[in-house]
KOLBAMAR-427558 format. One record per residue (C-alpha): x, y, z; chain; residue in three letters. Coordinates in Angstrom, 3 decimals. Layout:
[atom [X,Y,Z],"A","ALA"]
...
//
This chain:
[atom [19.902,-27.649,-18.668],"A","MET"]
[atom [21.431,-24.679,-16.839],"A","MET"]
[atom [19.000,-22.308,-18.609],"A","TYR"]
[atom [16.028,-24.402,-17.459],"A","ALA"]
[atom [17.402,-24.493,-13.912],"A","PHE"]
[atom [17.879,-20.689,-13.744],"A","CYS"]
[atom [14.444,-20.130,-15.257],"A","THR"]
[atom [12.868,-22.412,-12.654],"A","ARG"]
[atom [14.517,-20.678,-9.687],"A","THR"]
[atom [13.755,-17.185,-10.980],"A","LYS"]
[atom [10.162,-18.189,-11.668],"A","SER"]
[atom [9.884,-19.435,-8.091],"A","PHE"]
[atom [11.302,-16.135,-6.767],"A","LYS"]
[atom [8.885,-13.945,-8.733],"A","TRP"]
[atom [5.910,-16.147,-7.823],"A","LYS"]
[atom [6.875,-15.741,-4.172],"A","TRP"]
[atom [7.168,-11.954,-4.508],"A","ILE"]
[atom [3.819,-11.760,-6.329],"A","ALA"]
[atom [2.181,-13.862,-3.606],"A","THR"]
[atom [3.451,-11.532,-0.870],"A","VAL"]
[atom [2.283,-8.403,-2.714],"A","VAL"]
[atom [-1.171,-9.815,-3.503],"A","ILE"]
[atom [-1.636,-11.118,0.044],"A","THR"]
[atom [-0.701,-7.737,1.520],"A","THR"]
[atom [-3.169,-5.990,-0.781],"A","PHE"]
[atom [-6.000,-8.407,0.038],"A","VAL"]
[atom [-5.411,-8.116,3.796],"A","VAL"]
[atom [-5.443,-4.309,3.520],"A","SER"]
[atom [-8.717,-4.318,1.562],"A","VAL"]
[atom [-10.370,-6.818,3.896],"A","MET"]
[atom [-9.410,-4.723,6.920],"A","ALA"]
[atom [-11.166,-1.714,5.383],"A","GLN"]
[atom [-14.233,-3.727,4.346],"A","VAL"]
[atom [-14.669,-5.041,7.911],"A","ASP"]
[atom [-14.678,-1.511,9.367],"A","ASP"]
[atom [-18.260,-0.700,10.572],"A","PRO"]
[atom [-17.910,2.848,9.242],"A","ARG"]
[atom [-16.993,1.461,5.833],"A","GLN"]
[atom [-20.043,-0.792,5.767],"A","ARG"]
[atom [-22.225,2.200,6.694],"A","HIS"]
[atom [-20.580,4.262,3.947],"A","PHE"]
[atom [-21.314,1.527,1.416],"A","ASN"]
[atom [-24.983,1.373,2.415],"A","ARG"]
[atom [-25.740,5.048,3.031],"A","THR"]
[atom [-23.310,7.577,1.578],"A","VAL"]
[atom [-21.928,5.975,-1.561],"A","GLN"]
[atom [-25.379,5.269,-3.103],"A","PRO"]
[atom [-26.175,8.997,-2.913],"A","ILE"]
[atom [-22.880,9.931,-4.559],"A","LEU"]
[atom [-23.434,7.252,-7.208],"A","ARG"]
[atom [-26.942,8.556,-7.907],"A","LYS"]
[atom [-26.041,12.235,-8.218],"A","HIS"]
[atom [-22.300,12.531,-8.895],"A","CYS"]
[atom [-20.735,9.530,-10.608],"A","PHE"]
[atom [-22.347,10.066,-14.019],"A","SER"]
[atom [-20.332,13.277,-14.503],"A","CYS"]
[atom [-17.364,12.885,-12.172],"A","HIS"]
[atom [-15.884,9.610,-13.372],"A","ASN"]
[atom [-12.582,8.612,-14.957],"A","ASP"]
[atom [-13.905,9.139,-18.492],"A","GLU"]
[atom [-15.776,12.438,-18.166],"A","ASP"]
[atom [-14.042,14.181,-15.228],"A","LYS"]
[atom [-16.318,17.237,-15.329],"A","LYS"]
[atom [-14.426,20.105,-13.753],"A","GLY"]
[atom [-11.342,17.888,-13.656],"A","GLY"]
[atom [-12.862,15.869,-10.806],"A","ILE"]
[atom [-13.341,12.087,-10.716],"A","ALA"]
[atom [-14.683,10.406,-7.587],"A","ILE"]
[atom [-16.414,7.328,-8.993],"A","SER"]
[atom [-13.533,5.054,-7.960],"A","ASP"]
[atom [-13.374,6.259,-4.359],"A","HIS"]
[atom [-14.765,3.083,-2.824],"A","TYR"]
[atom [-13.260,3.457,0.639],"A","PHE"]
[atom [-13.338,6.115,3.363],"A","ILE"]
[atom [-9.541,6.126,3.213],"A","SER"]
[atom [-9.779,7.507,-0.352],"A","ALA"]
[atom [-11.930,10.379,0.916],"A","ILE"]
[atom [-9.506,11.115,3.744],"A","VAL"]
[atom [-6.502,11.121,1.394],"A","ARG"]
[atom [-8.305,13.690,-0.770],"A","ARG"]
[atom [-9.609,15.813,2.073],"A","GLY"]
[atom [-9.135,19.117,0.255],"A","GLU"]
[atom [-11.153,17.860,-2.710],"A","LEU"]
[atom [-13.985,16.626,-0.497],"A","TYR"]
[atom [-14.124,19.942,1.334],"A","GLN"]
[atom [-14.972,21.413,-2.061],"A","LYS"]
[atom [-17.510,18.632,-2.642],"A","VAL"]
[atom [-19.201,19.462,0.671],"A","ILE"]
[atom [-19.275,23.169,-0.204],"A","HIS"]
[atom [-20.740,22.515,-3.669],"A","ALA"]
[atom [-23.470,20.257,-2.271],"A","ILE"]
[atom [-24.231,22.568,0.651],"A","GLU"]
[atom [-24.539,25.614,-1.629],"A","SER"]
[atom [-26.605,23.497,-4.060],"A","LYS"]
[atom [-24.382,24.399,-7.002],"A","THR"]
[atom [-24.019,20.641,-7.464],"A","MET"]
[atom [-25.727,18.756,-8.953],"A","PRO"]
[atom [-26.185,21.374,-11.706],"A","PRO"]
[atom [-29.631,22.666,-12.682],"A","ASP"]
[atom [-29.867,20.260,-15.626],"A","ILE"]
[atom [-29.666,17.274,-13.244],"A","ARG"]
[atom [-32.262,16.124,-10.674],"A","PRO"]
[atom [-31.542,17.902,-7.370],"A","PRO"]
[atom [-30.610,16.165,-4.159],"A","MET"]
[atom [-33.268,15.863,-1.536],"A","GLU"]
[atom [-32.506,17.704,1.683],"A","GLN"]
[atom [-32.087,14.428,3.557],"A","GLN"]
[atom [-29.500,13.307,1.010],"A","GLU"]
[atom [-27.652,16.618,1.336],"A","ILE"]
[atom [-27.613,16.367,5.127],"A","ASP"]
[atom [-26.439,12.743,5.021],"A","THR"]
[atom [-23.543,13.307,2.617],"A","VAL"]
[atom [-22.336,16.477,4.329],"A","ILE"]
[atom [-22.587,15.043,7.834],"A","HIS"]
[atom [-20.735,11.807,7.163],"A","TYR"]
[atom [-18.030,13.129,4.855],"A","ILE"]
[atom [-17.348,15.879,7.373],"A","ASP"]
[atom [-17.201,13.256,10.150],"A","SER"]
[atom [-14.667,11.178,8.183],"A","TYR"]
[atom [-12.415,14.180,7.647],"A","LEU"]
[atom [-12.777,15.430,11.227],"A","SER"]
[atom [-11.928,11.989,12.639],"A","ALA"]
[atom [-8.818,11.816,10.451],"A","ALA"]
[atom [-7.663,15.258,11.607],"A","LEU"]
[atom [-8.198,14.258,15.241],"A","ALA"]
[atom [-5.833,11.287,14.938],"A","GLU"]
[atom [-2.347,11.894,16.288],"A","ARG"]
[atom [0.237,12.252,13.540],"A","ASP"]
[atom [3.308,10.110,14.247],"A","PRO"]
[atom [5.296,12.086,11.689],"A","GLY"]
[atom [7.465,10.541,9.019],"A","ILE"]
[atom [8.127,6.851,9.684],"A","ILE"]
[atom [11.186,5.673,7.819],"A","ALA"]
[atom [10.930,2.197,6.240],"A","PRO"]
[atom [12.922,-0.276,8.287],"A","ARG"]
[atom [15.199,-2.817,6.640],"A","ARG"]
[atom [17.568,-5.338,8.151],"A","LEU"]
[atom [21.121,-4.181,8.506],"A","ASN"]
[atom [23.794,-6.427,7.040],"A","ASN"]
[atom [24.430,-8.463,10.175],"A","GLN"]
[atom [20.718,-8.928,10.844],"A","GLU"]
[atom [20.281,-10.117,7.254],"A","TYR"]
[atom [23.127,-12.594,7.709],"A","LYS"]
[atom [21.634,-14.039,10.909],"A","TYR"]
[atom [18.130,-14.315,9.426],"A","VAL"]
[atom [19.424,-16.256,6.417],"A","ILE"]
[atom [21.384,-18.568,8.707],"A","GLU"]
[atom [18.309,-19.181,10.893],"A","ASP"]
[atom [15.858,-19.717,8.016],"A","LEU"]
[atom [17.952,-21.394,5.333],"A","LEU"]
[atom [20.974,-22.713,7.246],"A","LYS"]
[atom [23.240,-20.946,4.747],"A","LEU"]
[atom [26.049,-18.486,5.366],"A","GLU"]
[atom [26.167,-15.187,3.486],"A","VAL"]
[atom [29.330,-13.081,3.323],"A","ASP"]
[atom [27.531,-9.773,3.733],"A","VAL"]
[atom [30.754,-7.789,4.072],"A","ASP"]
[atom [31.809,-8.613,0.513],"A","SER"]
[atom [28.328,-8.708,-1.061],"A","LEU"]
[atom [26.604,-5.619,0.330],"A","PHE"]
[atom [27.643,-1.984,0.745],"A","PRO"]
[atom [28.582,-1.085,4.310],"A","SER"]
[atom [25.737,0.031,6.549],"A","ASP"]
[atom [25.830,3.740,7.418],"A","PRO"]
[atom [26.033,4.489,11.134],"A","SER"]
[atom [24.467,7.959,11.190],"A","GLY"]
[atom [25.274,10.611,13.762],"A","GLY"]
[atom [24.494,8.383,16.769],"A","ALA"]
[atom [26.857,5.571,15.771],"A","GLY"]
[atom [24.162,2.879,15.484],"A","PHE"]
[atom [23.888,0.722,12.359],"A","ASP"]
[atom [20.302,-0.394,13.055],"A","ASN"]
[atom [18.676,3.042,12.957],"A","HIS"]
[atom [15.879,3.130,10.364],"A","ALA"]
[atom [16.642,6.740,9.488],"A","GLY"]
[atom [20.015,5.821,7.965],"A","VAL"]
[atom [19.298,2.338,6.566],"A","LEU"]
[atom [18.646,3.481,3.022],"A","TYR"]
[atom [17.609,1.325,0.072],"A","PHE"]
[atom [20.130,2.222,-2.598],"A","THR"]
[atom [19.851,0.876,-6.166],"A","PRO"]
[atom [23.081,-1.062,-5.635],"A","LEU"]
[atom [21.791,-2.682,-2.448],"A","LEU"]
[atom [18.501,-3.729,-4.064],"A","VAL"]
[atom [20.455,-5.231,-6.983],"A","GLU"]
[atom [22.663,-7.169,-4.560],"A","ARG"]
[atom [19.575,-8.419,-2.692],"A","TYR"]
[atom [18.216,-9.923,-5.917],"A","PHE"]
[atom [21.577,-11.409,-6.870],"A","GLU"]
[atom [21.937,-12.941,-3.400],"A","THR"]
[atom [18.389,-14.309,-3.530],"A","ALA"]
[atom [19.208,-15.997,-6.865],"A","ASP"]
[atom [22.388,-17.462,-5.389],"A","PHE"]
[atom [20.573,-18.762,-2.298],"A","LEU"]
[atom [17.804,-20.346,-4.371],"A","LEU"]
[atom [20.335,-21.951,-6.697],"A","ASP"]
[atom [22.255,-23.334,-3.721],"A","THR"]
[atom [19.146,-24.719,-2.055],"A","LEU"]
[atom [17.802,-26.243,-5.261],"A","TYR"]
[atom [20.963,-28.295,-5.743],"A","THR"]
[atom [20.416,-29.810,-2.289],"A","ASP"]
[atom [17.329,-32.009,-2.770],"A","ALA"]
[atom [16.806,-32.628,0.946],"A","GLU"]
[atom [17.118,-28.967,1.927],"A","ALA"]
[atom [14.839,-27.948,-0.941],"A","TRP"]
[atom [12.126,-30.397,0.071],"A","ARG"]
[atom [12.321,-29.228,3.673],"A","GLU"]
[atom [11.976,-25.579,2.675],"A","LEU"]
[atom [9.390,-25.842,-0.124],"A","VAL"]
//
């Protein structure tokens, strides 16, 4: 009975985590698909690359150690800016496609070079905010959130390692709120405990789920 109960609560936890991850991924993809530049890329630039480049530069062949067939989004081009500078140079100098392949028409060359260069230039023009440290709740914030959401008290002082204060003396500064292996392990253990506690209270469980 206890085994079935633990299995049920852990299954619920992992289903919840999977749902969050999948939802985040889908929202990210949809945001890129809705970008007008992305729609233009799909209609204009990618078909030229597919026609002249993908047959050699894919995950299986990787001619010259280069694979671009899975670069479906402008963001992939931007992340590999140095590679696409070489792509532009090879197309502009007409060393690619090679002589054994049908050549690009001049209009195709101009289109690919112009738009890839515009994607890279726009990315370079964006202001760089620098390194943004991931922000987690400090121990007291975690305690208050659990109390507000689940109406349960968590003894964070005994469960979690102490929050570092950094040089400025603040315990809510993202730069010092590290995710240590021990802390992540305690988060999972606490989540199991909270789910177990809620599941034994039928009314609270129904209200939450």
